[in-house]
C-alpha positions as a LaTeX table, in Angstrom:
\begin{tabular}{lrrr}
\hline
Residue & $x$ (\AA) & $y$ (\AA) & $z$ (\AA) \\
\hline
Met1 & 21.17 & 18.46 & $-2.17$ \\
Pro2 & 22.33 & 15.95 & $-4.64$ \\
Thr3 & 20.56 & 12.53 & $-4.26$ \\
Asn4 & 23.82 & 10.54 & $-4.25$ \\
Glu5 & 25.00 & 12.16 & $-1.00$ \\
Arg6 & 24.74 & 10.28 & 2.27 \\
Arg7 & 22.11 & 12.09 & 4.20 \\
Ser8 & 20.76 & 11.84 & 7.72 \\
Leu9 & 17.47 & 12.52 & 9.56 \\
Leu10 & 16.43 & 12.78 & 13.10 \\
Tyr11 & 12.80 & 12.28 & 14.11 \\
Ile12 & 11.86 & 14.15 & 17.45 \\
Ala13 & 8.70 & 13.16 & 19.40 \\
Leu14 & 8.02 & 14.88 & 22.67 \\
Gly15 & 5.43 & 13.54 & 25.27 \\
Ser16 & 4.99 & 10.33 & 27.07 \\
Met17 & 5.60 & 8.05 & 24.10 \\
Asp18 & 5.75 & 4.96 & 26.20 \\
Ser19 & 2.18 & 5.34 & 27.35 \\
Pro20 & $-0.24$ & 2.46 & 26.32 \\
Asn21 & $-2.41$ & 5.16 & 24.78 \\
Met22 & 0.47 & 6.12 & 22.37 \\
Leu23 & 0.74 & 2.69 & 20.72 \\
Gly24 & $-0.91$ & 4.00 & 17.55 \\
Val25 & 1.43 & 7.02 & 17.44 \\
Gln26 & 4.43 & 4.77 & 17.97 \\
Arg27 & 3.27 & 2.65 & 15.07 \\
Lys28 & 2.81 & 5.80 & 13.00 \\
Ile29 & 6.31 & 6.99 & 13.77 \\
Ser30 & 7.74 & 3.54 & 12.89 \\
Gly31 & 5.99 & 3.62 & 9.49 \\
Gln32 & 7.34 & 7.17 & 8.76 \\
Leu33 & 10.90 & 6.21 & 9.74 \\
His34 & 10.81 & 3.15 & 7.38 \\
Ala35 & 9.63 & 5.57 & 4.61 \\
Phe36 & 12.44 & 7.99 & 5.37 \\
Gln37 & 15.05 & 5.21 & 5.46 \\
Arg38 & 14.07 & 4.05 & 2.07 \\
Val39 & 14.75 & 7.55 & 0.68 \\
Ile40 & 17.96 & 8.08 & 2.62 \\
Gly41 & 19.21 & 4.58 & 1.81 \\
Glu42 & 22.58 & 4.05 & 3.35 \\
Gly43 & 22.23 & 7.33 & 5.17 \\
His44 & 21.49 & 7.75 & 8.90 \\
Val45 & 17.97 & 7.76 & 10.33 \\
Ala46 & 17.44 & 8.13 & 14.08 \\
Val47 & 14.58 & 8.87 & 16.54 \\
Met48 & 14.69 & 10.99 & 19.82 \\
Glu49 & 11.68 & 10.23 & 21.96 \\
Gln50 & 10.58 & 11.48 & 25.35 \\
Cys51 & 9.33 & 8.44 & 27.30 \\
Thr52 & 7.82 & 9.76 & 30.57 \\
Asp53 & 11.06 & 10.36 & 32.60 \\
Lys54 & 13.80 & 9.52 & 30.14 \\
Gly55 & 14.93 & 10.64 & 26.74 \\
Ile56 & 15.80 & 7.81 & 24.34 \\
Leu57 & 17.76 & 8.10 & 21.14 \\
Gln58 & 17.62 & 5.18 & 18.94 \\
Ser59 & 20.28 & 5.21 & 16.11 \\
Asn60 & 21.60 & 2.56 & 13.94 \\
Ala61 & 20.26 & $-0.21$ & 16.17 \\
Leu62 & 21.92 & 1.44 & 19.16 \\
Glu63 & 19.96 & 2.94 & 22.04 \\
Gln64 & 21.12 & 5.68 & 24.46 \\
Cys65 & 19.05 & 6.77 & 27.38 \\
Trp66 & 19.17 & 9.87 & 29.65 \\
Pro67 & 17.08 & 10.59 & 32.72 \\
Leu68 & 14.73 & 13.47 & 32.66 \\
Lys69 & 13.39 & 15.79 & 35.53 \\
Lys70 & 9.77 & 16.54 & 35.49 \\
Gly71 & 9.52 & 20.25 & 36.31 \\
Val72 & 6.45 & 22.45 & 35.76 \\
Asn73 & 6.17 & 21.65 & 32.03 \\
His74 & 6.23 & 17.88 & 32.37 \\
Tyr75 & 9.82 & 16.99 & 31.33 \\
Arg76 & 9.99 & 19.30 & 28.33 \\
Ser77 & 12.69 & 21.48 & 29.65 \\
Ser78 & 14.65 & 18.67 & 30.65 \\
Met79 & 14.15 & 17.03 & 27.28 \\
Ser80 & 15.37 & 20.18 & 25.56 \\
Lys81 & 18.57 & 20.24 & 27.62 \\
Cys82 & 19.03 & 16.61 & 26.93 \\
Ile83 & 18.89 & 17.28 & 23.15 \\
Ser84 & 21.25 & 20.21 & 23.13 \\
Thr85 & 23.71 & 18.47 & 25.35 \\
Asn86 & 23.85 & 15.11 & 23.61 \\
Ile87 & 23.22 & 15.75 & 20.00 \\
Glu88 & 25.46 & 17.95 & 17.90 \\
Gln89 & 23.85 & 20.86 & 16.10 \\
Cys90 & 25.03 & 19.78 & 12.63 \\
Ala91 & 24.70 & 16.04 & 13.27 \\
Phe92 & 21.69 & 15.75 & 11.00 \\
Asp93 & 20.69 & 17.05 & 7.62 \\
Phe94 & 16.98 & 16.85 & 8.36 \\
Ile95 & 14.95 & 17.32 & 11.52 \\
Tyr96 & 11.36 & 16.03 & 11.58 \\
Leu97 & 9.60 & 17.27 & 14.70 \\
Arg98 & 6.15 & 16.19 & 15.80 \\
Phe99 & 4.26 & 19.23 & 17.11 \\
Pro100 & 4.43 & 18.85 & 20.90 \\
Gly101 & 1.50 & 21.17 & 21.69 \\
Pro102 & 1.57 & 24.94 & 22.30 \\
Phe103 & 4.94 & 26.59 & 21.56 \\
Asp104 & 7.16 & 27.42 & 24.55 \\
Phe105 & 10.75 & 28.27 & 25.10 \\
Thr106 & 11.83 & 24.58 & 25.35 \\
Thr107 & 10.43 & 23.99 & 21.77 \\
Leu108 & 12.06 & 27.14 & 20.56 \\
Arg109 & 15.39 & 26.07 & 22.07 \\
Ile110 & 15.07 & 22.79 & 20.19 \\
Leu111 & 14.41 & 24.54 & 16.79 \\
Arg112 & 17.32 & 27.03 & 17.37 \\
His113 & 19.62 & 24.15 & 18.21 \\
Phe114 & 19.03 & 22.58 & 14.82 \\
Arg115 & 18.84 & 25.78 & 12.81 \\
Ala116 & 21.75 & 24.52 & 10.48 \\
Ser117 & 19.53 & 21.67 & 9.46 \\
Lys118 & 16.34 & 21.56 & 7.31 \\
Ile119 & 13.47 & 21.31 & 9.80 \\
Ala120 & 10.11 & 19.83 & 9.04 \\
Leu121 & 7.31 & 20.31 & 11.61 \\
Glu122 & 4.13 & 17.98 & 11.57 \\
Val123 & 0.97 & 19.23 & 13.14 \\
Pro124 & $-0.98$ & 16.01 & 13.64 \\
Thr125 & $-4.39$ & 17.61 & 14.26 \\
Tyr126 & $-6.03$ & 20.74 & 12.95 \\
Pro127 & $-7.73$ & 22.87 & 13.99 \\
Leu128 & $-6.06$ & 22.96 & 17.33 \\
Thr129 & $-8.35$ & 25.43 & 19.14 \\
Gly130 & $-11.06$ & 22.80 & 19.68 \\
Glu131 & $-8.81$ & 20.34 & 21.54 \\
Trp132 & $-7.51$ & 23.20 & 23.61 \\
Arg133 & $-10.94$ & 24.54 & 24.39 \\
Leu134 & $-11.96$ & 21.04 & 25.50 \\
Thr135 & $-8.87$ & 20.88 & 27.88 \\
Ile136 & $-9.95$ & 24.21 & 29.41 \\
Ile137 & $-13.55$ & 23.04 & 29.99 \\
Gln138 & $-12.31$ & 19.72 & 31.64 \\
Leu139 & $-9.98$ & 21.63 & 33.98 \\
Leu140 & $-12.82$ & 24.00 & 34.91 \\
Arg141 & $-15.22$ & 21.09 & 35.60 \\
Lys142 & $-12.56$ & 19.46 & 37.87 \\
His143 & $-11.82$ & 22.64 & 39.68 \\
Gln144 & $-8.15$ & 22.36 & 38.83 \\
Leu145 & $-7.46$ & 26.06 & 38.84 \\
Ala146 & $-3.64$ & 26.07 & 39.21 \\
Arg147 & $-3.38$ & 23.72 & 36.15 \\
Leu148 & $-5.95$ & 25.91 & 34.26 \\
Leu149 & $-3.95$ & 29.01 & 34.85 \\
Leu150 & $-0.71$ & 27.28 & 33.75 \\
Phe151 & $-2.41$ & 26.03 & 30.62 \\
Leu152 & $-3.79$ & 29.47 & 29.73 \\
Ala153 & $-0.39$ & 31.05 & 30.30 \\
His154 & 1.12 & 28.41 & 27.93 \\
Leu155 & $-1.36$ & 29.26 & 25.28 \\
Met156 & $-0.58$ & 32.97 & 25.60 \\
Leu157 & 3.10 & 32.07 & 25.28 \\
His158 & 2.26 & 30.12 & 22.21 \\
Val159 & 0.73 & 33.16 & 20.59 \\
Leu160 & 3.79 & 35.14 & 21.29 \\
Leu161 & 6.35 & 32.60 & 20.12 \\
Arg162 & 4.65 & 30.80 & 17.15 \\
Arg163 & 5.96 & 33.12 & 14.40 \\
Ile164 & 9.42 & 33.27 & 15.96 \\
Ala165 & 9.52 & 29.60 & 16.16 \\
Met166 & 8.33 & 29.19 & 12.49 \\
His167 & 11.42 & 31.13 & 11.28 \\
Tyr168 & 13.40 & 27.94 & 11.82 \\
Val169 & 10.84 & 25.72 & 9.98 \\
Asp170 & 11.48 & 24.91 & 6.29 \\
Phe171 & 8.61 & 22.46 & 5.74 \\
Leu172 & 5.16 & 22.30 & 7.44 \\
Tyr173 & 2.78 & 19.36 & 7.42 \\
Val174 & $-0.68$ & 19.72 & 8.67 \\
Ile175 & $-3.19$ & 16.90 & 9.15 \\
Gly176 & $-6.95$ & 17.76 & 9.14 \\
Asp177 & $-8.73$ & 20.64 & 7.55 \\
Ala178 & $-5.51$ & 22.39 & 6.68 \\
Pro179 & $-5.33$ & 26.09 & 5.61 \\
Lys180 & $-3.02$ & 27.22 & 2.82 \\
Ser181 & $-0.71$ & 28.77 & 5.28 \\
Leu182 & $-0.24$ & 28.59 & 9.18 \\
Trp183 & 1.77 & 30.77 & 11.42 \\
Gly184 & 3.21 & 32.41 & 8.37 \\
Val185 & 4.50 & 29.28 & 6.66 \\
Lys186 & 3.01 & 27.45 & 3.71 \\
Val187 & 1.25 & 24.32 & 4.58 \\
His188 & 1.58 & 20.92 & 2.82 \\
Pro189 & $-1.56$ & 18.81 & 3.70 \\
Leu190 & $-0.76$ & 15.37 & 5.06 \\
Val191 & $-2.96$ & 12.28 & 5.08 \\
Asn192 & $-1.85$ & 9.65 & 7.52 \\
Gly193 & $-0.61$ & 6.40 & 6.14 \\
Tyr194 & $-0.21$ & 2.99 & 7.75 \\
Ile195 & 2.15 & 0.00 & 7.82 \\
Ile196 & 0.43 & $-2.74$ & 5.93 \\
Glu197 & 1.57 & $-6.07$ & 7.28 \\
Asn198 & 1.24 & $-9.39$ & 5.51 \\
Glu199 & $-0.71$ & $-10.99$ & 8.40 \\
Pro200 & $-3.47$ & $-13.34$ & 7.31 \\
Leu201 & $-6.85$ & $-11.82$ & 7.22 \\
Pro202 & $-9.31$ & $-12.66$ & 10.03 \\
Pro203 & $-11.69$ & $-15.34$ & 8.86 \\
Ile204 & $-15.13$ & $-14.31$ & 7.46 \\
Lys205 & $-17.78$ & $-15.15$ & 9.88 \\
Lys206 & $-21.46$ & $-16.23$ & 9.13 \\
Lys207 & $-24.09$ & $-13.73$ & 9.91 \\
Thr208 & $-25.81$ & $-15.13$ & 12.99 \\
Gly209 & $-27.82$ & $-12.49$ & 14.69 \\
Phe210 & $-24.93$ & $-11.38$ & 16.82 \\
Leu211 & $-23.06$ & $-8.28$ & 15.79 \\
His212 & $-19.72$ & $-7.56$ & 17.45 \\
Leu213 & $-18.41$ & $-3.97$ & 17.23 \\
Val214 & $-14.89$ & $-3.05$ & 18.41 \\
Cys215 & $-13.59$ & 0.29 & 19.32 \\
Val216 & $-9.84$ & 0.58 & 20.26 \\
Ser217 & $-9.07$ & 4.07 & 21.65 \\
Ala218 & $-7.60$ & 6.24 & 24.35 \\
Met219 & $-11.25$ & 6.86 & 25.46 \\
Glu220 & $-11.12$ & 10.63 & 25.05 \\
Pro221 & $-14.39$ & 12.74 & 24.77 \\
Trp222 & $-13.77$ & 13.26 & 21.02 \\
His223 & $-13.84$ & 9.56 & 20.34 \\
Gly224 & $-17.59$ & 9.81 & 20.84 \\
Ile225 & $-17.96$ & 6.28 & 22.39 \\
Asp226 & $-21.00$ & 7.49 & 24.53 \\
Arg227 & $-22.85$ & 7.96 & 21.12 \\
Ile228 & $-22.64$ & 4.32 & 20.24 \\
Ile229 & $-23.43$ & 3.07 & 23.76 \\
Ser230 & $-26.54$ & 5.35 & 23.65 \\
Gly231 & $-27.30$ & 3.87 & 20.25 \\
Ile232 & $-27.22$ & 0.33 & 21.38 \\
Ala233 & $-29.61$ & 1.22 & 24.15 \\
Asp234 & $-32.00$ & 2.83 & 21.81 \\
Tyr235 & $-31.66$ & $-0.12$ & 19.49 \\
Asn236 & $-32.55$ & $-2.54$ & 22.19 \\
Ser237 & $-35.68$ & $-0.49$ & 23.09 \\
Lys238 & $-37.12$ & $-1.15$ & 19.71 \\
Gln239 & $-37.12$ & $-4.95$ & 20.12 \\
Asn240 & $-34.79$ & $-5.55$ & 17.27 \\
His241 & $-33.66$ & $-9.07$ & 16.35 \\
Trp242 & $-29.87$ & $-8.60$ & 16.49 \\
Ile243 & $-27.79$ & $-8.65$ & 19.71 \\
Val244 & $-25.13$ & $-5.90$ & 19.25 \\
Asn245 & $-22.17$ & $-6.12$ & 21.56 \\
Leu246 & $-19.45$ & $-3.49$ & 21.84 \\
His247 & $-15.93$ & $-4.32$ & 22.77 \\
Leu248 & $-13.83$ & $-1.44$ & 24.18 \\
Val249 & $-10.10$ & $-1.75$ & 24.16 \\
Gly250 & $-7.99$ & 0.88 & 25.95 \\
Glu251 & $-8.28$ & 3.27 & 28.87 \\
Gly252 & $-8.57$ & 6.98 & 29.28 \\
Lys253 & $-10.16$ & 10.09 & 30.72 \\
Ser254 & $-13.67$ & 9.11 & 29.69 \\
Glu255 & $-13.69$ & 5.51 & 30.93 \\
Ser256 & $-15.34$ & 6.13 & 34.35 \\
Leu257 & $-18.07$ & 8.16 & 32.61 \\
Leu258 & $-18.52$ & 5.42 & 30.00 \\
Arg259 & $-18.84$ & 2.78 & 32.79 \\
Glu260 & $-21.45$ & 4.89 & 34.51 \\
Gln261 & $-23.39$ & 5.26 & 31.32 \\
Val262 & $-23.30$ & 1.44 & 30.64 \\
Val263 & $-24.59$ & 0.77 & 34.06 \\
Gln264 & $-27.42$ & 3.35 & 33.87 \\
Leu265 & $-28.53$ & 1.89 & 30.48 \\
Gly266 & $-28.31$ & $-1.73$ & 31.68 \\
Leu267 & $-25.79$ & $-2.71$ & 29.07 \\
Glu268 & $-23.33$ & $-4.62$ & 31.27 \\
Asn269 & $-23.77$ & $-7.68$ & 29.23 \\
Gln270 & $-23.31$ & $-5.98$ & 25.87 \\
Val271 & $-20.44$ & $-3.43$ & 26.40 \\
Ile272 & $-17.30$ & $-5.06$ & 27.45 \\
Phe273 & $-14.28$ & $-3.14$ & 28.83 \\
His274 & $-11.12$ & $-5.00$ & 28.01 \\
Gly275 & $-8.52$ & $-2.61$ & 29.05 \\
Pro276 & $-5.29$ & $-1.90$ & 27.12 \\
Leu277 & $-4.44$ & $-4.94$ & 24.73 \\
Ser278 & $-1.78$ & $-5.56$ & 22.31 \\
Gly279 & $-0.17$ & $-8.45$ & 20.32 \\
Gln280 & $-2.11$ & $-11.73$ & 20.01 \\
Arg281 & $-4.82$ & $-10.71$ & 22.53 \\
Leu282 & $-5.69$ & $-7.55$ & 20.46 \\
Arg283 & $-5.44$ & $-9.75$ & 17.24 \\
Gln284 & $-8.04$ & $-12.07$ & 18.73 \\
Ile285 & $-10.48$ & $-9.31$ & 19.51 \\
Tyr286 & $-10.25$ & $-8.15$ & 15.85 \\
Glu287 & $-10.79$ & $-11.60$ & 14.73 \\
Asp288 & $-14.05$ & $-11.84$ & 16.82 \\
Ser289 & $-15.38$ & $-8.53$ & 15.60 \\
Asp290 & $-17.45$ & $-7.70$ & 12.66 \\
Ile291 & $-17.32$ & $-3.80$ & 12.49 \\
Gly292 & $-14.66$ & $-1.35$ & 13.83 \\
Ile293 & $-15.71$ & 1.92 & 15.40 \\
Ser294 & $-13.54$ & 5.03 & 14.67 \\
Ser295 & $-13.91$ & 8.50 & 16.05 \\
Leu296 & $-17.45$ & 9.63 & 16.53 \\
Gly297 & $-16.92$ & 12.89 & 18.27 \\
Leu298 & $-14.22$ & 14.92 & 16.56 \\
His299 & $-16.82$ & 17.67 & 16.00 \\
Arg300 & $-16.52$ & 18.36 & 19.75 \\
Asn301 & $-13.04$ & 19.70 & 19.01 \\
Gly302 & $-14.27$ & 21.54 & 15.97 \\
Val303 & $-12.78$ & 19.03 & 13.71 \\
Leu304 & $-14.84$ & 17.86 & 10.70 \\
Ser305 & $-11.99$ & 16.64 & 8.48 \\
Ala306 & $-9.37$ & 14.20 & 9.84 \\
Ser307 & $-6.97$ & 11.42 & 9.25 \\
Val308 & $-7.49$ & 9.04 & 12.07 \\
Leu309 & $-4.93$ & 6.33 & 12.48 \\
Lys310 & $-7.48$ & 3.72 & 13.84 \\
Ser311 & $-9.57$ & 3.85 & 10.67 \\
Arg312 & $-6.44$ & 2.88 & 8.79 \\
Glu313 & $-5.67$ & 0.02 & 11.09 \\
Tyr314 & $-9.20$ & $-1.29$ & 10.69 \\
Cys315 & $-8.98$ & $-0.94$ & 6.91 \\
Ser316 & $-5.60$ & $-2.84$ & 6.76 \\
Leu317 & $-7.09$ & $-5.67$ & 8.84 \\
Gly318 & $-9.92$ & $-5.98$ & 6.38 \\
Leu319 & $-12.41$ & $-4.86$ & 8.93 \\
Pro320 & $-15.14$ & $-2.54$ & 7.71 \\
Phe321 & $-15.72$ & 0.44 & 9.94 \\
Val322 & $-17.88$ & 3.51 & 10.99 \\
Leu323 & $-16.66$ & 7.06 & 11.38 \\
Ala324 & $-18.13$ & 10.50 & 11.81 \\
Tyr325 & $-15.93$ & 12.90 & 10.06 \\
Asp326 & $-14.58$ & 13.47 & 6.59 \\
Asp327 & $-11.46$ & 11.54 & 5.67 \\
Pro328 & $-9.75$ & 12.06 & 2.26 \\
Ala329 & $-8.51$ & 8.43 & 2.27 \\
Phe330 & $-12.12$ & 7.15 & 2.70 \\
Pro331 & $-14.59$ & 9.02 & 0.58 \\
Val332 & $-18.36$ & 8.44 & 0.94 \\
Glu333 & $-18.35$ & 6.09 & $-2.12$ \\
Phe334 & $-15.83$ & 3.71 & $-0.39$ \\
Pro335 & $-18.15$ & 0.80 & 0.28 \\
Tyr336 & $-16.56$ & $-0.60$ & 3.33 \\
Cys337 & $-16.86$ & 2.53 & 5.45 \\
Leu338 & $-20.05$ & 3.80 & 6.94 \\
His339 & $-20.25$ & 7.62 & 7.44 \\
Val340 & $-22.49$ & 8.75 & 10.17 \\
Asp341 & $-23.59$ & 12.35 & 11.25 \\
Ala342 & $-21.18$ & 14.42 & 13.10 \\
Thr343 & $-23.46$ & 15.41 & 16.03 \\
Asp344 & $-23.93$ & 14.32 & 19.61 \\
Arg345 & $-27.06$ & 12.34 & 18.81 \\
Pro346 & $-27.00$ & 8.64 & 19.54 \\
Ile347 & $-25.74$ & 6.47 & 16.60 \\
Asn348 & $-28.44$ & 4.78 & 14.61 \\
Val349 & $-27.31$ & 1.15 & 15.23 \\
Glu350 & $-29.92$ & $-0.09$ & 12.71 \\
Asp351 & $-27.83$ & 1.64 & 10.10 \\
Ile352 & $-24.86$ & $-0.33$ & 11.17 \\
Val353 & $-26.70$ & $-3.66$ & 11.09 \\
Gln354 & $-27.87$ & $-2.91$ & 7.57 \\
Phe355 & $-24.41$ & $-1.80$ & 6.62 \\
Tyr356 & $-23.12$ & $-5.19$ & 7.81 \\
Leu357 & $-25.82$ & $-7.18$ & 6.10 \\
Arg358 & $-24.87$ & $-5.54$ & 2.73 \\
Leu359 & $-21.19$ & $-6.57$ & 3.02 \\
Pro360 & $-20.13$ & $-9.06$ & 0.35 \\
Pro361 & $-18.05$ & $-12.04$ & 1.13 \\
Glu362 & $-14.93$ & $-10.37$ & $-0.35$ \\
Ala363 & $-15.23$ & $-7.34$ & 1.98 \\
Arg364 & $-12.19$ & $-8.15$ & 4.07 \\
Ser365 & $-9.89$ & $-8.87$ & 1.14 \\
Glu366 & $-10.98$ & $-5.81$ & $-0.77$ \\
Cys367 & $-10.44$ & $-3.67$ & 2.31 \\
Arg368 & $-6.94$ & $-5.00$ & 2.64 \\
Ser369 & $-6.32$ & $-4.39$ & $-1.10$ \\
Tyr370 & $-7.49$ & $-0.80$ & $-0.81$ \\
Ala371 & $-5.10$ & $-0.20$ & 2.22 \\
Glu372 & $-2.25$ & $-1.69$ & 0.33 \\
Leu373 & $-2.89$ & 0.59 & $-2.62$ \\
Thr374 & $-3.49$ & 3.97 & $-0.89$ \\
Leu375 & $-2.08$ & 3.93 & 2.67 \\
Pro376 & 1.59 & 3.14 & 2.54 \\
Trp377 & 3.67 & 5.86 & 4.21 \\
Asp378 & 6.10 & 6.49 & 1.28 \\
Arg379 & 3.01 & 7.29 & $-0.80$ \\
Thr380 & 1.36 & 9.73 & 1.78 \\
Leu381 & 4.77 & 11.48 & 2.64 \\
His382 & 5.58 & 12.05 & $-1.01$ \\
Asp383 & 5.76 & 15.84 & $-0.56$ \\
Phe384 & 8.49 & 15.73 & 2.20 \\
Ile385 & 10.23 & 12.93 & 0.39 \\
Asp386 & 10.51 & 15.11 & $-2.69$ \\
Phe387 & 11.72 & 17.92 & $-0.44$ \\
Met388 & 14.39 & 15.58 & 1.06 \\
Lys389 & 15.62 & 14.70 & $-2.52$ \\
Ser390 & 15.58 & 18.23 & $-3.87$ \\
Gly391 & 15.81 & 20.55 & $-0.84$ \\
Asn392 & 13.11 & 22.62 & $-2.43$ \\
His393 & 9.90 & 23.05 & $-0.47$ \\
Asp394 & 8.11 & 25.65 & $-2.67$ \\
\hline
\end{tabular}
């Protein structure tokens, strides 16, 4: 497709995108859309999102909204009908679909509806089997047999439909330990980017004997927050000189278990649950913190290599951080990221204290500079941007 033609792109995101736990994903989508708009120029970029019980199309600063019915598959059938009814098949040159989970007939209908367009599919986590296995275990533990059978049926349908669905896909992005091909289509590895804002960096604090850790998450088991809580308890038992506090921002499935763990270990004064925060209140937490805690339990999903958005947020804010997975954006030699082991053992908090003590005064500014150099979305999305310009995905 010649680059001087006016082009158009529709970004489709299924799921409860208005949930507080999806703020990071929403920020990611916003960054990707800005990168696409720069490529398309005067062309048309729109986003179609499922927000719990309504479908929202945002296009050229206009917003259209349609109600959705829940059904057995949590609004997906209704969302599919909403798209096919309200968006013309040839309205967009490019479709960018965020993988909504196991394929089913609703996803297949969406792909077929836009078969005249060039379709890109992004798989935001790979491998998928670990996360699905953990879902099965959780449903078994909660004795939710009806939901378990429905989920297993959905997985079987995914196996039957995945290659049929991929006949409509022209470009495949996979984040994580990506194979060379998936479901019969060539894979383009993707590293998450981030919107780098020109906000002032948090002030550098004097090292006073108090260490404040912050973890912003949806409190899923694979975030591994239990590991850092256990690590603080172990650190306290050795009569160390630093007081280590952990600030937890967000809410999720593991929150009740984490609260029980904190009480059992007597850490009520050191582990603070702030709930979901955004805007200036979240900004204040970051300003008061010394070290960010990224994902510490992705190995529980069978994921050893990932591209976690929260690590990018910490880096863009100039906040050194800790992670327990391989990330191509943050190699071991990157001095402002502490890599810890990907096991279920408690985190060695003494290692975090020593990491903090080694940080130079310019740590925050150099973190920000690194983010500005490596994390902009138009840099990380270059494969698809080239595809949009040329129409060639080989």
